[in-house]
N, CA, C and O of each residue as an XYZ file, in Angstrom:
348
protein
N       0.671     -1.183     -0.232
C      -0.398     -0.077      0.038
C       0.774      1.314     -0.074
O       1.790      1.132      0.598
N       0.723      2.403     -0.706
C       1.683      3.496     -0.504
C       0.091      4.032     -0.168
O      -1.102      3.762     -0.312
N       1.235      5.186      0.498
C       0.188      6.173      1.423
C       0.583      7.771      0.921
O       1.797      7.976      0.911
N      -0.015      8.573      0.631
C      -0.162     10.118      0.789
C      -0.334     10.867      1.369
O      -1.552     10.986      1.503
N       0.392     11.857      2.103
C      -0.612     12.215      3.115
C      -0.517     14.112      2.865
O       0.618     14.437      3.214
N      -1.001     14.875      2.581
C      -1.694     15.996      2.406
C      -1.908     17.330      3.129
O      -3.047     16.910      3.337
N      -1.904     18.327      3.611
C      -1.967     19.178      4.815
C      -2.017     20.860      3.936
O      -1.377     21.352      3.007
N      -2.978     21.264      4.699
C      -3.176     23.100      3.805
C      -1.727     23.132      4.001
O      -0.908     22.491      4.660
N      -1.714     24.296      3.036
C       0.307     24.727      2.961
C      -0.018     25.618      4.609
O      -1.075     26.228      4.775
N       0.874     25.560      5.503
C       1.512     26.144      6.901
C       0.980     27.709      6.596
O       0.882     28.205      7.718
N       0.657     28.549      5.769
C       0.486     29.960      5.737
C      -0.835     30.430      5.272
O      -1.084     31.535      4.792
N      -1.704     29.387      5.490
C      -3.058     29.534      5.297
C      -3.406     29.303      6.923
O      -2.729     28.938      7.884
N      -4.956     29.742      6.725
C      -5.634     29.472      8.411
C      -5.835     27.515      7.958
O      -5.556     26.803      6.993
N      -6.294     27.384      8.942
C      -7.124     25.766      9.041
C      -8.360     26.366      9.761
O      -7.847     27.446     10.052
N      -9.566     26.441     10.236
C     -10.372     26.676     10.129
C     -11.104     25.488     11.124
O     -11.785     25.740     12.117
N     -10.783     24.136     10.598
C     -11.141     23.077     11.379
C     -10.286     23.236     11.862
O     -10.564     23.900     12.861
N      -8.819     22.956     11.797
C      -8.225     22.257     12.931
C      -7.744     23.031     14.268
O      -7.271     22.513     15.280
N      -8.112     25.131     13.885
C      -8.429     25.927     14.867
C     -10.105     24.919     16.018
O      -9.807     24.548     17.154
N     -11.098     24.740     15.679
C     -12.218     24.105     15.791
C     -11.792     23.005     16.614
O     -12.518     22.958     17.608
N     -10.829     22.007     16.617
C     -10.831     21.528     17.295
C      -9.455     21.398     18.116
O      -9.182     20.427     18.822
N      -8.751     22.351     17.951
C      -7.631     22.949     18.941
C      -8.632     23.751     20.134
O      -8.386     23.448     21.302
N      -9.908     24.906     19.848
C     -10.381     25.360     20.923
C     -11.561     23.900     21.249
O     -12.375     24.129     22.143
N     -11.613     23.128     20.879
C     -12.348     22.348     21.297
C     -11.895     21.240     22.904
O     -12.552     20.755     23.825
N     -10.401     21.258     22.498
C      -9.805     20.395     23.400
C      -9.247     21.220     24.172
O      -8.915     20.737     25.254
N      -8.952     22.622     23.968
C      -8.846     23.321     25.170
C     -10.330     23.779     26.194
O     -10.267     24.390     27.261
N     -11.078     23.490     25.795
C     -12.436     23.604     26.850
C     -12.199     22.549     27.600
O     -12.401     22.626     28.812
N     -11.678     21.246     26.956
C     -12.278     19.919     27.371
C     -11.140     20.306     28.601
O     -11.496     19.588     29.536
N     -10.226     20.907     28.944
C      -8.859     20.778     29.254
C      -8.004     19.985     29.077
O      -7.483     19.294     29.953
N      -7.724     19.986     27.790
C      -6.810     18.994     27.161
C      -6.079     20.569     26.681
O      -6.455     20.880     25.551
N      -5.019     21.710     27.386
C      -4.730     22.899     26.577
C      -3.087     22.516     26.515
O      -2.306     23.467     26.496
N      -2.594     21.266     26.485
C      -0.889     20.766     26.058
C      -1.276     20.829     24.546
O      -0.353     21.205     23.823
N      -2.444     20.541     23.929
C      -2.103     20.851     22.362
C      -2.361     22.221     22.261
O      -3.444     22.738     22.534
N      -1.246     22.874     21.823
C      -1.711     24.530     21.346
C      -2.175     24.415     19.851
O      -2.632     25.406     19.281
N      -2.072     23.349     19.293
C      -2.353     23.741     17.664
C      -2.782     22.400     17.068
O      -2.410     21.296     17.468
N      -3.726     22.683     15.922
C      -3.593     21.489     14.928
C      -4.295     22.089     13.866
O      -4.851     23.140     13.547
N      -3.869     20.308     13.222
C      -4.249     21.172     11.719
C      -4.715     20.319     11.241
O      -3.799     19.497     11.231
N      -5.514     19.888     10.813
C      -6.397     18.525      9.506
C      -6.138     18.982      8.497
O      -6.243     20.110      8.014
N      -5.403     17.076      7.809
C      -4.733     16.994      6.999
C      -5.717     15.762      5.935
O      -6.772     15.423      6.472
N      -5.539     15.350      5.042
C      -5.600     14.134      4.282
C      -4.637     13.210      4.529
O      -3.602     13.463      5.146
N      -5.051     11.687      3.879
C      -4.494     11.022      3.601
C      -5.207     10.234      3.616
O      -6.089      9.991      4.440
N      -4.772      9.453      2.213
C      -4.857      8.664      0.871
C      -4.030      7.052      0.866
O      -2.813      6.942      0.715
N      -4.897      5.982      1.048
C      -4.280      4.155      1.266
C      -4.606      4.774     -0.791
O      -5.385      5.402     -1.508
N      -3.154      3.878     -0.802
C      -3.624      3.668     -2.736
C      -2.976      2.529     -2.611
O      -1.795      2.426     -2.940
N      -3.786      1.394     -2.045
C      -3.256     -0.059     -2.738
C      -3.311     -0.445     -4.163
O      -3.936      0.010     -5.121
N      -2.179     -1.761     -3.974
C      -1.466     -1.907     -5.773
C      -1.067     -3.775     -5.225
O      -1.177     -4.262     -4.100
N      -0.735     -4.246     -6.148
C      -0.139     -5.661     -6.313
C       1.310     -5.194     -5.683
O       1.690     -5.461     -4.543
N       2.188     -4.281     -6.876
C       3.242     -4.812     -6.650
C       3.952     -3.209     -7.076
O       4.076     -2.645     -8.163
N       4.367     -2.773     -5.532
C       5.279     -1.580     -5.133
C       6.445     -1.350     -5.843
O       7.517     -1.619     -5.301
N       6.402     -0.660     -7.558
C       7.692     -0.356     -8.153
C       8.003      1.015     -8.180
O       7.267      2.001     -8.164
N       9.222      0.901     -8.224
C       9.389      2.776     -8.589
C       8.384      3.592     -9.587
O       7.883      4.709     -9.722
N       8.422      2.215    -10.240
C       7.168      3.024    -11.833
C       5.865      3.350    -11.008
O       5.381      4.464    -11.210
N       5.232      2.519    -10.102
C       4.030      2.403     -9.422
C       4.255      3.921     -8.316
O       3.403      4.745     -7.985
N       6.003      3.843     -7.889
C       5.745      5.147     -7.071
C       6.031      6.379     -7.223
O       6.202      7.233     -6.353
N       6.124      6.537     -9.210
C       6.611      7.718     -9.376
C       5.071      8.090     -9.615
O       4.608      9.148     -9.189
N       4.480      7.365    -10.163
C       2.957      7.359    -10.658
C       2.125      8.162     -9.616
O       1.556      9.241     -9.779
N       2.200      7.265     -8.348
C       2.010      7.991     -6.976
C       1.476      8.705     -6.617
O       0.304      8.904     -6.300
N       2.821      9.449     -6.647
C       3.471     11.050     -6.329
C       3.190     11.745     -7.395
O       3.127     12.955     -7.177
N       2.964     11.362     -8.657
C       2.214     12.513     -9.707
C       0.899     12.410     -9.161
O       0.519     13.360     -8.477
N       0.163     11.483     -9.324
C      -1.033     11.239     -8.928
C      -1.188     12.239     -7.110
O      -2.179     12.463     -6.415
N      -0.303     12.453     -6.995
C      -0.503     13.267     -5.483
C      -0.514     15.001     -6.077
O      -1.462     15.749     -5.841
N       0.226     15.259     -6.551
C       0.653     16.209     -6.595
C      -0.161     16.890     -7.923
O       0.308     17.918     -8.411
N      -1.355     16.309     -8.476
C      -1.876     16.551    -10.062
C      -3.282     16.298     -9.400
O      -4.049     17.245     -9.576
N      -3.733     15.391     -8.779
C      -4.926     15.372     -8.420
C      -5.589     14.854     -7.006
O      -6.807     14.947     -6.853
N      -4.620     14.222     -5.821
C      -5.329     14.570     -4.846
C      -5.193     15.198     -3.776
O      -5.567     14.926     -2.635
N      -4.156     16.806     -4.547
C      -4.235     18.024     -3.690
C      -4.580     18.604     -4.400
O      -5.117     18.176     -5.422
N      -4.356     20.103     -4.060
C      -5.332     21.317     -4.219
C      -3.474     22.261     -4.191
O      -2.982     22.896     -3.259
N      -2.889     21.981     -5.566
C      -1.393     22.821     -4.855
C      -2.125     24.431     -4.161
O      -2.066     24.769     -2.979
N      -2.762     25.190     -5.261
C      -3.072     26.414     -4.377
C      -3.042     26.548     -2.432
O      -2.433     27.353     -1.728
N      -3.878     25.506     -2.078
C      -3.843     25.519     -0.909
C      -2.647     24.495      0.163
O      -1.995     24.555      1.205
N      -2.900     23.782     -0.752
C      -2.347     21.820      0.143
C      -1.043     21.579     -0.582
O      -0.978     21.664     -1.808
N       0.065     21.259      0.227
C       0.940     20.907      0.123
C       1.175     19.420      0.521
O       0.903     19.232      1.707
N       1.766     17.892     -0.391
C       1.914     16.493     -0.810
C       2.954     16.840      0.382
O       3.734     17.771      0.179
N       3.008     16.149      1.608
C       3.700     15.720      2.869
C       4.626     15.093      2.267
O       5.712     15.574      1.943
N       4.095     13.520      2.006
C       5.238     13.148      2.186
C       3.834     11.320      1.250
O       2.682     10.930      1.438
N       4.752     10.997      0.555
C       4.657      9.699     -0.502
C       4.989      8.314      0.295
O       6.180      8.122      0.536
N       4.336      7.628      0.596
C       5.458      6.796      0.995
C       5.244      4.942      0.644
O       4.238      4.464      0.119
N       6.118      4.376      0.966
C       5.469      2.485      1.037
C       4.913      2.386      2.771
O       5.614      2.702      3.733
N       4.074      2.079      2.814
C       3.105      1.391      4.032
C       4.212      0.086      4.673
O       4.536     -0.915      4.034
N       4.495      0.303      5.577
C       4.955     -1.142      6.288
C       3.791     -2.173      6.413
O       2.830     -1.497      6.780
N       3.455     -3.289      6.307
C       2.671     -4.049      6.505
C       2.538     -4.399      8.069
O       1.526     -4.232      8.750
N       3.594     -4.844      8.434
C       3.383     -4.778     10.067
C       2.541     -3.807     10.860
O       1.840     -4.286     11.752
N       2.520     -2.591     10.663
C       2.432     -1.430     11.226
C       0.598     -1.093     10.447
O      -0.437     -0.574     10.867
N       1.029     -1.721      9.194
C      -0.976     -1.975      9.184
C      -1.773     -3.283      9.744
O      -2.796     -3.050     10.389
N      -1.438     -4.450      9.575
C      -1.694     -5.231     10.350
C      -1.694     -4.830     12.015
O      -2.122     -5.655     12.823
N      -1.270     -3.734     12.385
C      -1.296     -3.373     13.563
C      -2.806     -3.068     14.388
O      -3.445     -3.525     15.335
N      -2.955     -1.471     12.873
C      -3.824     -0.980     12.764
C      -5.172     -1.774     12.690
O      -6.137     -1.180     13.171
N      -5.350     -2.757     12.277
C      -6.139     -3.357     11.579
C      -7.534     -4.165     13.078
O      -8.494     -4.848     12.722
């Protein structure tokens, strides 16, 4: 599985993240001073090759993110052991 992580550009406001940070503070969880909310895409493939990973990066840049307001933070191959632990 290939994972693509996308986040709002740092210079832009994140109203949803701000709302979560405010809610955390109201709950007494003030140690979390800021929250930014992004997106995670899981692309399942039969076999990960350099060509498939390059295509995933291209898709991340061209289709899965809006370059005006978002940055592709990371494109990586997920560890199968970690996937099983989350299931």
